[in-house]
Every structure is written in structure tokens, then in C-alpha cells.
TITOR-248521 format. One line per 4 residues: number of its first residue (from 1); their letters; for each residue x, y, z of N, C-alpha, C. Coordinates in pm, 1 decimal, padded with zeros to 6 digits. Atoms other than C-alpha are relative to their C-alpha. Layout:
<atoms>
NUM	A	X/Y/Z/X/Y/Z/X/Y/Z  ...
</atoms>
This chain:
<atoms>
1	MDSI	-00037.3/-00141.6/00004.5/02721.2/-02551.7/-01226.5/00002.8/00050.6/-00144.2  -00007.3/-00039.4/00141.1/02789.3/-02544.7/-01600.9/-00139.0/00016.5/-00060.9  00135.9/-00008.0/00053.6/02422.2/-02607.3/-01672.9/-00069.1/00127.7/00044.4  00060.1/-00124.4/-00051.2/02321.1/-02311.4/-01454.0/00056.1/00119.7/-00074.7
5	IALA	-00062.5/-00109.4/00075.0/02573.3/-02083.8/-01629.1/-00056.1/00006.0/-00141.4  00055.5/00005.1/00135.6/02446.5/-02199.1/-01967.6/-00143.4/00050.2/-00001.0  00138.8/-00045.2/-00010.1/02090.5/-02137.1/-01853.4/-00006.9/00151.1/00015.4  -00001.4/-00144.6/-00024.5/02178.2/-01786.3/-01733.8/00036.6/00078.5/-00125.5
9	SDPA	-00040.7/-00067.6/00123.2/02326.8/-01701.9/-02073.8/-00097.8/-00021.0/-00114.6  00098.7/00030.2/00103.5/02021.9/-01823.5/-02264.3/-00113.6/00102.5/00004.5  00107.2/-00100.6/00000.8/01783.6/-01537.0/-02363.9/-00138.8/-00062.1/00015.9  00130.3/00066.2/-00011.5/01494.7/-01783.7/-02392.5/-00031.9/-00031.7/00145.6
13	AWIA	00020.8/00030.6/-00141.2/01546.5/-01879.2/-02027.6/-00044.6/00124.9/00076.0  00039.5/-00125.2/-00065.7/01518.9/-01514.6/-01919.7/-00143.2/00038.2/-00035.7  00137.8/-00027.5/00040.6/01199.9/-01472.4/-02121.2/-00096.5/-00091.4/00074.9  00083.3/00095.8/-00073.2/01057.4/-01787.4/-01963.0/-00011.3/00040.0/00147.0
17	LATL	00000.8/-00041.5/-00140.7/01156.9/-01659.2/-01617.0/-00092.1/00119.1/00021.3  00085.1/-00119.1/-00013.5/00991.4/-01319.9/-01669.9/-00147.2/-00036.6/-00014.8  00138.8/00041.7/00021.3/00673.9/-01482.6/-01803.9/-00053.0/-00077.5/00119.7  00041.7/00083.2/-00112.9/00662.1/-01732.2/-01519.1/-00017.0/00082.8/00126.7
21	IVME	00013.5/-00087.7/-00117.6/00717.0/-01462.1/-01253.9/-00132.5/00074.1/-00004.6  00126.9/-00072.4/00014.0/00426.0/-01259.2/-01389.6/-00117.3/-00093.1/00027.1  00108.6/00096.3/-00019.2/00206.5/-01569.2/-01399.3/-00014.1/-00039.2/00146.7  00004.0/00039.9/-00140.4/00300.7/-01673.0/-01044.6/-00053.7/00112.3/00088.3
25	VVLG	00051.1/-00115.0/-00077.1/00233.8/-01322.2/-00908.8/-00150.3/00014.1/-00018.8  00143.7/-00012.0/00028.4/-00105.3/-01309.2/-01080.8/-00077.8/-00111.8/00069.1  00067.3/00112.3/-00066.1/-00199.9/-01656.6/-00955.9/00001.5/00015.4/00151.3  -00008.8/-00021.3/-00144.7/-00088.8/-01551.4/-00607.9/-00103.2/00097.2/00052.9
29	IDNL	00100.7/-00096.4/-00044.2/-00354.1/-01277.8/-00599.5/-00117.3/-00071.2/00066.1  00111.8/00076.2/-00056.3/-00625.9/-01537.3/-00536.2/00030.7/-00041.1/00144.1  -00041.8/00045.9/-00132.0/-00435.1/-01680.8/-00242.0/00009.9/00115.9/00097.7  -00022.3/-00116.4/-00086.3/-00349.6/-01336.7/-00104.6/-00130.9/00061.2/00047.3
33	VFIA	00130.5/-00055.2/-00037.5/-00709.3/-01212.3/-00108.2/-00063.6/-00086.0/00109.3  00056.8/00090.0/-00100.9/-00821.1/-01519.8/00086.2/00070.4/00017.8/00134.3  -00076.4/-00018.0/-00123.7/-00541.2/-01478.6/00343.0/-00035.0/00132.7/00066.8  00030.4/-00132.2/-00055.7/-00620.1/-01107.6/00386.1/-00136.2/00000.8/00068.6
37	ILTN	00135.2/00001.2/-00057.5/-00991.9/-01163.9/00446.4/-00004.3/-00085.7/00126.0  00005.7/00093.1/-00112.9/-00937.1/-01458.3/00679.5/00074.6/00054.6/00121.5  -00078.0/-00047.8/-00113.5/-00664.2/-01302.4/00894.3/-00057.7/00126.6/00062.4  00063.6/-00120.2/-00056.4/-00861.9/-00979.3/00935.9/-00105.5/-00034.5/00104.1
41	KLPA	00099.8/00043.4/-00098.0/-01108.8/-01182.5/01143.4/00064.9/-00038.1/00133.3  -00071.7/00035.0/-00121.9/-00839.1/-01263.7/01400.7/00022.6/00124.0/00087.3  -00039.1/-00113.6/-00083.5/-00745.0/-01044.5/01699.3/00118.1/00073.9/-00061.7  -00100.4/-00083.5/00065.6/-00519.3/-00756.3/01594.6/00142.4/-00048.4/00024.5
45	DQQT	-00136.6/00041.6/-00032.5/-00212.4/-00897.7/01770.8/00039.9/-00132.2/-00066.9  -00029.4/00127.9/00065.8/-00238.7/-01225.4/01575.4/-00000.1/00009.7/-00152.2  00021.1/-00008.8/00144.3/-00309.1/-01096.8/01225.4/00130.1/-00007.1/-00079.3  -00127.0/-00001.7/00073.8/00046.0/-01020.5/01107.2/00069.0/-00134.8/00007.0
49	KARR	-00062.4/00131.2/-00017.6/00177.2/-01347.3/01250.0/-00067.8/-00103.9/-00087.7  00074.1/00097.1/00081.1/-00098.1/-01545.6/01076.4/00029.1/00019.1/-00148.4  -00029.9/-00025.1/00141.4/-00028.3/-01376.4/00741.6/00137.7/-00053.7/-00035.8  -00136.0/00046.0/00029.1/00343.3/-01450.0/00762.9/00009.0/-00151.8/00000.0
53	IGIG	-00000.1/00146.2/-00004.0/00283.7/-01810.7/00861.3/-00069.5/-00056.6/-00122.9  00075.4/00047.7/00116.3/00023.5/-01856.5/00586.8/00079.6/00011.2/-00128.2  -00078.7/-00019.4/00121.6/00248.5/-01711.9/00315.9/00126.7/-00084.5/00005.2  -00116.5/00087.1/-00014.1/00550.2/-01897.7/00455.3/-00033.2/-00144.3/-00034.3
57	LALI	00044.2/00135.8/00034.0/00354.9/-02221.8/00430.2/-00017.7/-00015.5/-00151.0  00017.6/00004.8/00145.6/00269.7/-02136.1/00068.8/00134.7/-00018.8/-00068.9  -00133.4/00013.1/00059.1/00641.0/-02096.8/-00010.7/00055.7/-00140.6/00021.6  -00051.9/00133.6/-00031.5/00740.5/-02419.5/00167.3/-00070.8/-00105.9/-00083.6
61	MRLA	00077.7/00099.6/00072.8/00459.8/-02610.6/-00000.3/00036.3/-00000.9/-00148.5  -00030.6/-00005.8/00142.7/00544.4/-02488.4/-00350.4/00141.1/-00050.3/-00029.2  -00135.2/00050.7/00019.8/00915.7/-02557.0/-00311.8/00004.3/-00151.4/00018.4  00006.0/00144.6/-00020.9/00836.7/-02903.6/-00174.7/-00061.7/-00069.3/-00121.0
65	LLGT	00063.7/00057.7/00118.2/00608.4/-02969.5/-00471.4/00094.0/00000.7/-00120.5  -00097.0/-00004.1/00109.0/00885.2/-02861.2/-00709.5/00098.9/-00115.7/00010.2  -00088.9/00113.7/-00018.5/01096.1/-03136.3/-00558.2/-00064.0/-00132.6/-00036.2  00071.8/00123.4/00036.4/00832.0/-03390.4/-00657.3/-00073.1/00019.5/-00133.5
69	IAII	00063.5/-00032.0/00128.7/00763.2/-03273.1/-01012.4/-00048.7/-00126.1/-00071.5  00039.6/00124.4/00067.9/00753.4/-03630.6/-01143.8/-00134.8/-00049.0/00050.3  00129.2/00040.5/-00058.1/00464.9/-03702.2/-00906.1/-00108.9/00099.9/-00037.5  00098.0/-00105.1/00030.5/00292.6/-03367.7/-00968.2/-00052.3/-00014.6/-00142.2
73	VKLT	00041.5/00015.2/00139.8/00289.3/-03426.3/-01344.6/-00100.9/-00113.0/-00014.5  00091.0/00114.0/00008.2/00116.4/-03760.3/-01290.3/-00139.4/00031.6/00054.7  00131.4/-00037.3/-00054.3/-00165.3/-03581.8/-01105.5/-00098.8/00038.1/-00109.7  00088.5/-00037.3/00111.1/-00301.2/-03480.0/-01445.3/-00049.2/-00121.2/-00078.1
77	EPIF	00042.9/00121.0/00069.9/-00342.3/-03840.2/-01558.3/-00135.1/-00047.3/00053.4  00133.5/00044.5/-00045.1/-00705.5/-03967.6/-01548.1/00008.8/-00122.8/00089.5  00004.3/00114.9/-00090.7/-00784.3/-04205.1/-01263.8/-00134.8/-00072.1/-00006.6  00129.3/00064.4/00021.3/-01153.4/-04270.8/-01336.2/-00085.1/00090.1/-00088.9
81	SAFG	00092.0/-00075.5/00084.5/-01438.9/-04160.8/-01560.5/-00140.9/-00008.4/00056.5  00139.3/-00002.4/-00044.7/-01793.6/-04059.6/-01476.6/-00079.4/00088.0/-00095.0  00087.0/-00073.2/00091.6/-02072.9/-03951.8/-01712.0/00076.2/00049.8/-00122.8  -00075.2/-00035.7/00119.5/-01828.2/-03948.7/-02001.6/00112.4/00098.1/00022.6
85	QAFS	-00104.0/-00096.2/-00032.2/-01583.6/-03719.5/-01820.9/00109.3/-00068.2/00081.2  -00113.2/00058.5/-00072.0/-01235.8/-03833.9/-01713.5/00046.7/00096.7/00108.4  -00045.0/-00081.5/-00112.6/-01111.5/-03709.3/-01377.1/00138.6/-00044.6/00045.7  -00132.6/00027.2/-00054.2/-00754.5/-03683.6/-01248.6/00004.3/00048.8/00145.4
89	WRDL	-00014.9/-00049.8/-00137.5/-00623.4/-03613.7/-00898.2/-00001.6/00151.8/00001.6  00001.9/-00146.6/00007.2/-00567.4/-03251.5/-01005.7/-00143.5/00051.3/-00009.2  00140.0/-00040.9/00013.8/-00933.2/-03226.1/-01110.7/-00072.2/-00008.2/00134.1  00067.4/00019.3/-00128.7/-01050.9/-03363.7/-00776.5/00045.7/00103.9/00102.5
93	ILIA	-00052.5/-00101.6/-00092.2/-00823.4/-03125.3/-00584.8/-00059.1/00137.1/-00032.3  00057.7/-00128.2/00039.7/-00949.1/-02827.6/-00786.7/-00148.2/00007.5/00038.6  00142.2/00001.4/-00035.9/-01312.8/-02928.6/-00731.5/-00017.1/00016.5/00150.6  00009.4/-00010.0/-00146.0/-01259.3/-02976.4/-00356.9/00036.3/00140.8/00046.6
97	GGLF	-00039.9/-00136.3/-00036.3/-01075.0/-02643.0/-00329.9/-00103.3/00102.0/-00041.8  00104.0/-00091.7/00046.4/-01341.1/-02467.4/-00536.1/-00122.8/-00003.9/00088.1  00115.4/00013.1/-00089.6/-01621.2/-02605.8/-00319.1/00027.6/00066.9/00135.2  -00037.0/-00063.5/-00126.3/-01433.8/-02491.8/-00007.9/-00007.2/00152.3/-00011.8
101	LVWK	00003.9/-00145.5/00020.3/-01391.6/-02139.9/-00150.1/-00143.2/00051.0/-00013.2  00140.4/-00040.9/00016.5/-01758.1/-02120.5/-00254.7/-00071.4/-00002.0/00134.5  00062.8/00009.3/-00133.0/-01870.3/-02238.4/00090.1/00047.5/00112.6/00090.2  -00055.6/-00103.1/-00087.3/-01635.4/-01997.8/00270.0/-00048.2/00138.1/-00040.4
105	ATKE	00043.2/-00131.3/00046.7/-01723.6/-01697.7/00052.5/-00148.8/00021.2/00024.2  00144.1/-00010.4/-00022.1/-02097.7/-01769.1/00071.3/-00031.2/00022.7/00148.0  00017.5/-00014.6/-00144.1/-02076.9/-01803.2/00448.9/00033.0/00142.0/00044.8  -00041.0/-00134.4/-00040.5/-01889.8/-01473.3/00487.0/-00093.3/00106.2/-00057.5
109	IHHN	00094.7/-00095.3/00059.1/-02123.8/-01291.2/00246.9/-00128.8/00002.2/00080.7  00122.2/00009.5/-00079.8/-02422.6/-01418.1/00446.5/00013.6/00075.6/00131.0  -00018.5/-00065.0/-00129.7/-02278.9/-01296.0/00775.4/00024.5/00149.9/-00014.0  -00017.6/-00143.1/00022.5/-02183.3/-00959.2/00623.7/-00131.7/00067.8/-00033.8
113	VDRN	00130.5/-00056.4/00035.2/-02533.4/-00908.4/00486.2/-00091.5/00004.1/00120.7  00087.3/00008.4/-00116.6/-02710.4/-01021.0/00804.2/00085.6/-00023.6/00123.8  -00092.7/00010.4/-00112.3/-02476.5/-00946.8/01095.4/-00068.7/-00043.1/00128.9  00071.9/00032.2/-00123.1/-02747.2/-01004.1/01356.8/-00074.8/-00133.1/-00008.7
117	SGPD	00072.0/00126.2/00016.6/-02857.0/-01342.5/01232.2/00033.8/-00095.2/00113.3  -00021.2/00100.3/-00103.4/-02896.3/-01622.3/01482.6/00058.0/-00125.3/-00061.3  -00048.0/00126.3/00055.2/-02808.8/-01988.9/01432.4/-00056.1/-00023.4/-00140.2  00045.4/00016.7/00138.1/-02826.1/-02073.4/01062.6/00065.7/-00121.3/-00062.6
121	MFDG	-00048.5/00117.8/00070.5/-02727.8/-02325.9/00799.6/00152.3/-00005.6/-00006.4  -00144.6/-00002.6/00014.1/-02364.9/-02216.4/00803.2/00071.8/-00044.2/00126.6  -00053.6/00047.6/-00126.0/-02279.2/-02254.7/01169.8/-00094.5/00040.1/00112.3  00096.9/-00022.2/-00106.8/-02474.3/-02275.3/01489.6/00048.2/00089.2/00110.4
125	KRAP	-00048.6/-00071.4/-00116.5/-02247.8/-02121.9/01750.3/00057.5/00138.0/-00034.2  -00061.0/-00125.9/00040.7/-02089.4/-01839.6/01548.2/00119.9/00032.9/00088.2  -00117.7/-00021.5/-00084.5/-01771.5/-01886.6/01754.0/00104.3/00079.6/-00078.0  -00102.9/-00076.6/00069.2/-01488.4/-01643.7/01675.5/00106.8/-00091.4/-00058.6
129	LGFS	-00101.2/00079.9/00067.6/-01222.5/-01770.8/01438.3/00126.0/-00007.6/00085.5  -00121.9/00018.8/-00076.6/-00924.4/-01918.1/01622.7/00122.4/00003.2/-00089.3  -00124.7/-00009.0/00075.5/-00560.0/-01884.8/01520.2/00028.4/-00130.5/-00073.7  -00027.6/00130.4/00061.4/-00516.8/-02257.9/01454.4/-00096.7/-00029.1/-00114.3
133	AAIG	00100.0/00022.0/00105.0/-00842.0/-02271.8/01254.4/00032.8/00083.0/-00123.8  -00036.3/-00086.8/00111.9/-00728.4/-01977.7/01040.5/00118.0/-00058.1/-00077.2  -00117.2/00058.9/00066.0/-00389.7/-02140.0/00969.1/-00039.9/-00126.5/-00075.2  00045.8/00121.5/00065.6/-00564.4/-02468.6/00887.1/-00071.1/00029.9/-00131.0
137	QILV	00071.7/-00035.8/00121.6/-00794.4/-02301.6/00633.0/00094.7/00058.0/-00104.8  -00100.2/-00054.1/00092.3/-00503.7/-02108.9/00481.1/00080.6/-00113.6/-00062.0  -00078.0/00114.2/00047.1/-00310.6/-02436.1/00453.0/-00075.1/-00076.8/-00109.1  00081.4/00070.8/00098.7/-00598.8/-02601.4/00263.1/00005.3/00071.5/-00134.4
141	LDLV	-00000.8/-00074.8/00126.3/-00612.9/-02321.9/00004.6/00140.6/00011.7/-00056.2  -00138.6/-00000.9/00047.5/-00232.4/-02300.2/-00010.8/00028.8/-00124.0/-00084.0  -00023.1/00125.5/00071.3/-00229.2/-02665.1/-00120.2/-00063.7/00003.4/-00138.3  00071.7/-00004.9/00128.4/-00490.4/-02612.5/-00392.8/00069.8/00094.5/-00097.4
145	FSID	-00062.4/-00098.1/00087.5/-00329.9/-02296.8/-00532.6/00143.6/-00040.1/-00036.1  -00137.8/00040.2/00026.8/00021.9/-02443.0/-00502.3/00005.3/-00106.8/-00108.6  00001.3/00106.4/00101.5/-00060.5/-02755.5/-00703.8/-00035.0/00057.0/-00136.3  00039.2/-00062.1/00126.4/-00235.5/-02549.0/-00970.6/00114.9/00083.7/-00056.2
149	SIIT	-00110.6/-00085.5/00041.7/00058.2/-02306.5/-00979.4/00116.4/-00081.2/-00055.5  -00114.3/00080.8/00042.7/00325.6/-02576.7/-01009.4/-00030.3/-00072.1/-00131.6  00037.2/00068.1/00124.4/00136.9/-02769.8/-01279.2/00005.6/00097.7/-00117.1  -00007.1/-00102.1/00104.7/00103.7/-02447.3/-01478.7/00144.8/00032.9/-00033.0
153	AVGM	-00141.8/-00031.3/00020.6/00475.2/-02373.5/-01428.2/00069.4/-00110.2/-00079.8  -00060.0/00113.6/00071.2/00572.5/-02723.0/-01548.5/-00036.6/00005.4/-00148.7  00043.0/-00010.6/00138.5/00372.9/-02656.9/-01864.8/00070.3/00111.5/-00076.6  -00063.8/-00114.8/00065.4/00576.8/-02340.5/-01934.1/00150.8/-00016.6/-00016.1
157	TDHV	-00144.2/00019.5/00009.3/00935.4/-02454.4/-01872.2/00039.0/-00133.8/00062.3  -00050.0/00126.0/-00053.7/01137.0/-02769.8/-01803.7/00110.3/00021.6/00103.1  -00113.8/-00030.5/-00085.9/01400.9/-02592.0/-01593.5/-00045.7/00029.8/00142.6  00040.5/-00016.1/-00139.7/01352.1/-02634.1/-01218.7/00055.4/00128.9/00062.2
161	PIMV	-00049.6/-00125.6/-00058.7/01584.9/-02340.7/-01123.5/-00085.7/00121.5/-00036.5  00087.2/-00111.0/00040.8/01362.2/-02105.5/-01323.5/-00128.4/-00002.0/00081.1  00122.6/00012.5/-00079.9/01054.9/-02238.4/-01142.5/00023.7/00045.5/00143.8  -00030.2/-00035.0/-00139.2/01222.6/-02198.5/-00803.3/00011.9/00152.1/00015.0
165	IAVV	-00016.5/-00146.2/-00006.3/01324.4/-01835.5/-00872.3/-00135.0/00070.1/-00013.0  00130.7/-00061.6/00021.5/00976.1/-01749.9/-01000.3/-00089.1/-00015.5/00122.7  00082.6/00025.1/-00118.5/00804.6/-01909.0/-00699.0/00045.5/00085.0/00117.7  -00052.9/-00080.0/-00111.2/01034.7/-01739.3/-00446.0/-00032.1/00147.5/-00020.4
169	FAVT	00029.3/-00140.7/00029.0/00988.6/-01402.4/-00617.3/-00147.6/00031.0/00023.7  00144.0/-00023.0/-00012.7/00609.4/-01435.6/-00631.9/-00044.0/-00001.4/00146.4  00038.7/00008.6/-00141.0/00579.0/-01541.2/-00267.2/00056.2/00117.7/00078.4  -00056.3/-00120.0/-00064.0/00810.1/-01254.6/-00163.4/-00089.1/00120.8/-00024.1
173	VMLF	00094.3/-00108.4/00031.2/00576.6/-01012.4/-00341.4/-00125.4/-00013.3/00086.2  00116.9/00023.4/-00085.0/00284.2/-01172.2/-00155.5/00027.3/00042.2/00143.7  -00036.0/-00031.8/-00137.8/00468.4/-01127.8/00174.9/-00003.2/00150.5/00024.3  -00002.3/-00145.4/-00015.3/00520.6/-00754.8/00119.6/-00137.3/00062.5/-00025.0
177	AAEP	00130.9/-00056.4/00034.4/00171.5/-00699.4/-00024.5/-00108.7/-00036.6/00099.4  00105.7/00050.2/-00089.2/-00020.6/-00891.2/00244.4/-00046.1/00104.1/00100.7  00035.5/-00096.4/-00105.1/-00008.0/-00624.3/00515.2/-00077.0/00119.5/-00055.8  00076.2/-00113.1/00056.1/-00109.0/-00323.6/00297.9/-00137.8/-00039.8/-00052.1
181	LSKF	00129.2/00045.1/00052.5/-00384.4/-00525.6/00127.7/-00098.3/-00025.7/00113.0  00087.4/00030.4/-00113.3/-00524.9/-00647.4/00460.6/-00050.3/00128.7/00066.7  00039.4/-00127.1/-00062.3/-00525.0/-00295.3/00606.9/-00097.2/00076.3/-00089.2  00089.0/-00069.2/00093.6/-00687.8/-00155.9/00292.5/-00140.0/-00060.9/00003.4
185	IEAN	00129.5/00067.9/-00005.9/-00963.3/-00419.0/00303.9/-00071.6/00031.5/00131.0  00060.1/-00028.0/-00131.4/-01019.3/-00357.3/00676.2/-00050.8/00142.9/00009.2  00039.1/-00140.8/-00007.3/-01038.5/00020.9/00628.4/-00114.3/00034.6/-00093.9  00106.6/-00025.6/00097.0/-01288.6/-00006.3/00342.8/-00096.1/-00118.7/-00001.1
189	PTIV	00092.3/00114.1/-00014.0/-01580.1/-00235.1/00439.1/-00063.2/-00046.2/-00130.8  00062.9/00041.4/00126.0/-01730.7/-00229.6/00090.4/00093.7/-00086.9/-00083.2  -00097.7/00081.8/00071.1/-01407.8/-00381.3/-00043.9/-00010.6/-00146.1/00042.7  00012.8/00136.3/-00051.1/-01470.6/-00684.9/00177.1/-00099.7/-00078.6/-00084.7
193	MLAL	00102.0/00068.3/00079.3/-01788.1/-00771.1/-00014.5/00049.3/-00025.2/-00142.2  -00055.2/00017.0/00134.4/-01610.3/-00717.5/-00347.0/00101.8/-00114.4/-00001.4  -00100.0/00106.4/-00008.5/-01322.5/-00942.3/-00237.3/-00065.8/-00136.4/00018.3  00072.5/00125.8/-00017.6/-01568.1/-01210.0/-00123.3/-00063.4/-00044.2/-00131.7
197	GFLL	00052.5/00031.3/00133.0/-01731.2/-01188.4/-00464.4/00108.5/-00058.0/-00089.8  -00111.7/00054.3/00075.5/-01387.9/-01245.5/-00618.3/00025.1/-00146.1/00038.3  -00024.1/00136.4/-00047.0/-01338.0/-01555.3/-00402.2/-00108.2/-00095.2/-00049.8  00110.3/00082.4/00049.9/-01680.1/-01685.2/-00503.4/00021.0/-00032.9/-00147.6
201	MIGM	-00024.6/00020.6/00142.7/-01593.7/-01638.6/-00871.1/00118.2/-00093.8/-00022.0  -00117.0/00086.5/00011.8/-01252.4/-01802.1/-00826.1/-00036.9/-00144.2/00034.9  00044.3/00133.1/-00038.3/-01415.7/-02097.0/-00647.9/-00077.8/-00067.6/-00111.2  00077.6/00056.8/00110.4/-01661.9/-02147.9/-00931.6/00090.5/-00034.2/-00118.8
205	TLIA	-00095.0/00027.5/00108.6/-01373.0/-02126.6/-01181.0/00077.3/-00128.1/00026.0  -00071.8/00122.4/-00034.2/-01180.5/-02397.5/-00995.3/-00087.2/-00122.9/-00021.3  00092.4/00112.4/00019.0/-01487.5/-02622.8/-00996.0/-00018.7/-00028.0/-00149.2  00018.4/00017.1/00144.6/-01542.6/-02561.7/-01369.0/00121.8/-00067.2/-00062.3
209	EGFG	-00120.8/00060.4/00055.8/-01180.2/-02646.0/-01447.1/00014.3/-00144.7/00045.2  -00003.8/00137.5/-00047.4/-01205.9/-02957.4/-01232.6/-00088.5/-00091.3/-00083.1  00090.7/00078.2/00085.1/-01493.2/-03070.5/-01456.0/00036.5/00009.7/-00147.6  -00050.9/00000.5/00137.3/-01289.0/-03005.2/-01768.2/-00035.8/00121.5/-00083.0
213	AHVP	00034.5/-00121.7/00074.3/-01426.4/-02663.2/-01867.7/00105.7/00105.5/00027.4  -00107.8/-00096.6/-00020.3/-01122.7/-02440.0/-01914.4/-00054.2/00142.5/-00009.6  00040.2/-00141.1/-00002.7/-01189.3/-02078.2/-01819.1/00127.2/00084.0/-00007.3  -00121.0/-00082.1/00011.9/-00919.6/-01836.5/-01947.1/00012.9/00095.4/00118.2
217	RGYI	-00020.3/-00085.4/-00117.4/-00770.9/-01660.1/-01643.4/-00005.3/00148.2/-00035.5  00004.5/-00140.3/00041.6/-00747.9/-01340.3/-01846.0/-00138.9/00059.5/00017.3  00136.9/-00048.0/-00017.4/-01127.3/-01310.5/-01842.7/-00031.0/00025.1/00147.6  00026.8/-00012.8/-00143.4/-01138.2/-01364.6/-01466.6/00065.0/00125.7/00055.9
221	YAAM	-00071.6/-00114.5/-00056.0/-00873.9/-01105.1/-01385.9/-00043.9/00131.2/-00064.1  00054.6/-00121.0/00062.1/-01017.3/-00858.3/-01637.2/-00128.2/00041.9/00071.6  00123.0/-00030.6/-00074.3/-01354.6/-00883.8/-01458.5/00031.7/00053.2/00138.5  -00039.9/-00047.8/-00132.1/-01183.2/-00842.5/-01121.3/00055.6/00141.5/-00007.3
225	GFSA	-00057.3/-00133.4/00016.0/-00988.1/-00540.9/-01246.3/-00106.7/00105.5/-00027.1  00107.1/-00095.0/00030.5/-01300.2/-00375.8/-01389.8/-00084.9/00028.6/00124.3  00078.1/-00017.4/-00122.7/-01494.2/-00436.1/-01066.5/00074.9/00086.9/00101.1  -00081.5/-00079.1/-00092.0/-01206.5/-00293.5/-00862.6/00003.7/00146.6/-00042.9
229	LVEA	00000.0/-00137.0/00050.7/-01197.6/00014.5/-01087.1/-00131.2/00070.9/00033.3  00130.7/-00057.9/-00031.9/-01572.3/00073.2/-01041.2/-00008.9/00032.0/00149.4  00002.5/-00022.9/-00144.6/-01535.4/00037.1/-00663.4/00090.8/00116.1/00038.2  -00089.8/-00112.6/-00026.7/-01240.6/00279.8/-00665.8/-00068.9/00132.4/-00033.6
233	LNML	00074.7/-00121.0/00036.2/-01459.2/00535.4/-00845.5/-00108.7/00029.8/00103.5  00100.5/-00018.7/-00104.9/-01734.4/00479.4/-00587.7/00063.1/00057.1/00127.2  -00069.9/-00050.3/-00118.3/-01482.7/00538.6/-00307.4/00035.6/00147.1/-00015.7  -00031.6/-00141.5/00025.5/-01367.4/00864.9/-00468.2/-00125.7/00085.6/00007.5
237	SRRG	00126.3/-00072.7/-00005.1/-01731.0/00969.7/-00507.3/-00046.0/00021.7/00143.5  00039.9/-00012.7/-00140.5/-01805.2/00899.3/-00138.8/00087.5/00100.1/00073.6  -00090.0/-00096.7/-00064.2/-01498.8/01096.0/-00030.5/-00035.3/00142.0/-00038.3  00041.0/-00134.2/00044.4/-01613.7/01390.0/-00241.5/-00126.5/00045.2/00071.0
241	DNKQ	00123.1/-00034.1/-00070.7/-01959.6/01378.0/-00081.6/00027.7/00034.2/00146.2  -00032.5/-00026.0/-00141.1/-01806.4/01364.2/00268.4/00066.0/00135.9/00017.2  -00065.5/-00129.2/-00010.1/-01592.1/01669.9/00199.5/-00102.6/00113.3/-00012.8  00102.7/-00103.8/00018.4/-01897.4/01866.6/00081.1/-00087.4/00013.9/00124.4
245	N	00083.6/-00003.9/-00120.2/-02090.3/01770.2/00395.9/00080.7/00045.7/00121.0
</atoms>
């Protein structure tokens, strides 16, 4: 109890908390975009439930990982080398998650471009996405983003209570933002392609980081913000044309 009181009275702890909250919210955008796109493919009566379960799983997973920080930190230790490059469990998880995102985004882009395509390289039956399948895919990405998020948090502060508060706050923001974001994406079809492009870029970034090439997140989010601004201007332009017609 005394340690918590001392922590609460430390200005450096508050600065660390504010910085970590911002970082966790920003990192949560990747996860939220994926959840929004995936759940929009479900029947309308299942979408809200799937979003809440997906985000709830993200919270549970991140809090559980915080309880195993000693193990999480060891995930950054090299386990083998190949072609002069050392790989850790974190690297392998990032590469696997990145490949999954690239495959998923490429598949969705293909089906959005050619909606009448028959059996293809992505899937033969084109069966509708089931609730369990959606939760399973969300769970896979939750794990990747959660490990990356916790490892980043450990690098910023040694205080677990600060990490817990930041994670809970960030996931709460995701919970409130999920519904409006999903509805906005569904109401604006062109946003879907832009969001899929974001997922493709994020997937490639995860793969690059898994191979040891650090890509500053600021560049990624600046590109996403600029693209979103251009699309917003296009939407305003289309609305103006519709009013004139």
C-alpha cells in the first residue's frame, strides 16, 4: 500500500502513465481496425457481441501477460540464428502475425476488387464467416498485438500498476470506439479498402520488425493519418457532387 501511495505522489510516475496510455491507445488502433473489418462480415445480430468478446479477450490477454512479465521479457532473448540474423520468440510471433495480417488483408482486398470471382487461390468455397471463426481470428491477432504492447510497456516503465492502468484505459477506449468505427466503415465502402491497406502495411511492418528492421511507428501512423485525411476530403467532395445533382 505504501509503495502505491509513493508511486501516486511521484510526478515521474504520472508522466510515465500518460505516455504509456497514449502509446497503448495508438497501438490499439491496429487491433481495432482488424476487429471492425472482421466483425462487419458477420450477421448484424452477432456483430456487437463479437466486438465485445474480441476486445474483452484483448484485455484479459494483456492483463494475463502482465502477470508473467518475467517470461515476456525473456521472449526477446535470441533462440537461434539464421543467415546472420538472430531470432527470438517475439520475432517469430511478430513474423507469424504479420504474415497472417498480410494474407487476411490481401484476401479481403481481392474479394472486394472482384466480388463475382469463383474459386480462387484464397479459398474454394467462399463460405460466410462464422462467429467462432471470427473470434478465433481476433484471438490470434489479440495475442500478437498484446505481446508487442506489453514488451513495449516493459521498456517504458518498471511499475506494474502503471502498466495495468494504461492497458485497462486503452482497452476501454477501444470498447467505446469499436461500435462507431465499425458503423463508419460499413457506411463508407471506400473506407474498407483504405482500412485493408492499413492492415497490409501493418502486417509488413510486423514482418520487418520480426527480421530485425525497426520501423518507427510514427512514420506508419503519419502515413495512415495522411491517407485518412485524403479520403475524408474525397468523401466531402462526393457529398458536394451529390447535393448538386
